[in-house]
N, C-alpha and C positions, 0 to 999 in steps of 0.2 A: 504494500500500500504506500502510495506516494505521500510526502509530507502534507500536501494540500488536502488530500483525501482524509488523512488522519485529523487534520485541523477541523475539517467539516464534520467528521464523525464525532469528535470531541465536543464541538459546538452543539450538535443535536443532543448528545447525552446530557450536557449541562442544561440545555433548554428543557429537556424532559424532566430532569431532576427538579428544576425550579418550578415547573408546572405541577409536578406531584406535590411539592411542599405547599404551593398556593392552594391546590385542591384540598389538601388535608385541613388547612386553616379554614377554608370556606365551609367544609363539611362539619367541622367542630362548631363553628358559629351557627350553621343551619340547624344542627342537632339541638343546641341550646335554645334557639328560637322556637323550634317545633315543640320541645318538651315544656317550655314555659308559656306557650301561647294560650293554652287552655285557661290557666288561672288569670292571665293578664286580660283575656277577653271577659272573663266572668267578674273579676273584681275591679279591673282598671289599675293602671300604674300607681295612682296616688294612694291607694290603700296601703301600699308597702312603705309609705312615709307618714301616714296619718293615723293608722290604727293605734290603739293605746299600748299594745305590747306585742311580743312574739309568743303567741300560744296557738299554733296552727290547728291543733286538734279542736280548739274552741272557736275557730274562725277569725283569729286575730293574727295579722301577718306583718307587723311593723319590723322593718329592717334597720331603722335609724340608729339604734344603739350599737348594733353589730357593725354597721357601715362606719360609724364614728370610731368604734374600736379599731377597725382595720386601718383607718386613716391615721389615728393617733400612734399606733404601733409603727406604721410605715414612716411617718414623718419623724418620729423620735429616733428611730434607727438611722435614718438618713442624716439627720442633724449630727448624730454622734459619729457615724462611720465616715462621713465625707472628709472632715479635717484629718482624721486619723489615717485614712487611706491615701489622701494626697500627700500628707507629711511622710508616710512610709515610702511613697514613690520618690519624693524629693531626696529623702535620705539615701535610698539605693542609688539614685542616679547621680547625685552631686556631692554627697558627703562621705559615704561609706567607702572604705578600701575595696578594691575589686573582689577579693575572696569573700569578704563579709557580705558584700552586696549580692554576690551569687548565692551564698548560703541563705541569706534572708529572703531572696526572691523564691528560692525553692520552698522555704517554709510557708510563704504566702500561697504558693500553688498547692501545697498539701492542705492548707486550711480550706481552699476553695473546693477541694475534692472530698472533704469529709461529709458523709451522709447527714442529712438534717436530723435524723432520729438520734444520732450520737450527740449532737448539740443539745437536743431535747433531754436526753438522759442526764447529761452533765448539768444542765440547768435545773432539772428536777431534783437531783441528788445533792448538788452543791449550792447553786445560786439561790434557789427558792428557800432553803433553810436559813441561809445567811440573811436574806431580806426579811424572813419571818422573825428572826431574832431582833432585827432593827425595828420593824413595824409589821405586826401580824396583819393578814394571815400568811403572806409569803407569795403564793401564786397571785400574780398581779400584772397590771399594765407595765410596771417597771421591769419585771422579770422578762416579759415578752420583748420589750424594747432592747434590753441588754443582749438577749440571745440573738435577736435579729441583727443587732449591730455586729456581733461577731461573725454572723453568717454572710452579710453583704460586704463587710470590710475587704475581704480578698478580691471581690469583683471590682470594687472601686479602685483598690490599689493597683491591680493589674492593668485596668484600662488607663489609669492615670500614668503609670509607667510607660505604657505604649504611646500615650499622647506626648509625654515629655521627650521620648526618644525621637519623635518626628520634628522637634524644634531644631532648626538648622544650627549647626555649631557656630556659624558666622555671627549669629545673634549674640551668643555668649562671649565670643572673642571680641566683638565690637564693644560690648558693655565693659569688658575688662580693660580694653584700650582707653575707654573714657574714664577709668579710675573708679568704677562702681564696685562696691563690696559684693561679696557673693550673695548675701541676702537681698541687697538692692537689685541685683541682676535677676534673681529668681522672682522677686515680687513685681518688678517693673517691666521685665522683658519676657522671661520664660513662661510664667503663668498666664499672662495675657495671650501669648502666642499659642498656648496649648489649651485654651479655655474650651474650644469646641469639643475636643476629645475628652477633657475632664468632665464636661457637662453630660456627654453621652454616657460615660461610665456611671455617673450618679443616677441618671435616669434608668439605666439597665439594672443597677443595684436596687433602685426603688421598685422596679418591676418584679424582681425576685422577692422582695420583702412583701409586696402585696399578695403574691400567690403562695407564700410559705404556709404550710399547714401543720405538719407533725410536731415540729419543735415548739411552735407557738401554742398548739393545743395542750402540750404537756406542762406548760409553765404559766398559762394566762389565768387559770382559775375557772374558765368556762361558765361564767355567770352573765346572763343577758341583762346588762344594765349600762347606763351612762356613767362612766367613772367620775367620781368627784375628786380623786387625787391619783397620783402615780401608784399608790399601794392598793387600790381597789381592783378586784378581779374583773375581767372582761371576757367577752367572747367575740372574736373576729368572725367575719363571714366564712372564711375558709374552715375554721374550726367547727363552726355550726354545720356546714355541709358534711364534714367528715363524721361528726357525731350522730347526725340524724338521718343520713341517707339510707342507712341499713334497714330502717323500719318505717320510713315515711311512705304514705300512700295518698293517692288522689291529689287534692289541692295542696296538701303539705309537700308532697314530692315535687309538684310543679313549682311551688314557691322556692324550693331549694335550687331549682334550675334557674329561676329568676336571679337568685344570688350569684350563681355562676355566670350568668349573662352580664351582670353588673361588673363582676371582677374581670371578665374578658374584655369588656369595653374599656375599663381603666388601663389594662395592660396594653391594649391596642393603641390607645392615645399616647401612652408613654413610649412605646416602640416607634410610633410614627414621629413623635417629637425628637427622639434620639436620632432617627434617620435624617431629619431635616438639619439637626445640629451637625451631624457628622459630615454633611455635604456643604456645610458653611453657609446655609441659607438663613440661619437664625443666629443673631449675634447679640441679642439683648441680654 
C-alpha cells in the first residue's frame, strides 16, 4: 500500500472513530431524555425546583437541595484544588531540580490513577473521624469537598503543567533580560500566556468533580437537606442516583433520570467551554 493510500485509510479510520464517539454521546443523551420524558410531561420541569422536599414515593420531587449540594461540593473542591494544582505545576516546571520534578510528576500521575473508591475508603476511615472529633457528626459537606479536592488536584496539575510547557522559552528569556525576578516573570509573563490551558484544566477538573459518585457518597452523610454550614451532611445528585436507582420504580425512577439529565447538561456546558478556551476563543 502506497503512503497516500495509507494516509487515506488512516483518515477514514479516524473519521469512523470520531463518528462512533459522537454517536455514543448522542445515544446517552437520547436515553436520558427518553427515560425522563414521562415524568417531565406528567409533572413539568418546575416541580423539580418547587416541591417542598424529595420524597418521590409520596409524590414530592424537589431536587434543589441535592443540586445545591452538588454545586457546593464542586465549587469548594475547585477553589481548593486550583491554586494547589497550578502551584505544583509551577514548582515542577520552574523551581524543582530535574530529578525531583520527574519524581513529583510521577507521583501526581499515580494520584490521578487511583480509583475513586480508594479515596472514599480513606476519607471514611481517616478524614471523617478527624472532622467528627472537631465538629460532629463527621460525614459532611467539608469531608466531600476535601476528598474531591484530592481527586481533581492531579487533573488540574497535569493540565497546568502541559499549559506551562507550551509557553515559549523566549518569553522567559526576555523577562530575565529585562531584570525581572523569577516570581515576577511567572506572575506577569508565564501565567498570562498559559491562562487558556490553565482554565481548560480547571474546567475539566470541575467536570470530574460534578460527576464523582462513590467517594462522595461514602463521606457526605447522604442527608437530603440544604446545608447550613460546612459540617452538615448533604446528598449530591450523583449520590442520590446511586443510592436509589436499585429500587426506584415509575415516576421515582424517571425522576432519577431527570437528575442524570441535569448532570449531563452541566458536564456538556463545561466541556464545551473548555473546548472554546483551548482554541483561544475565550479570553475573559
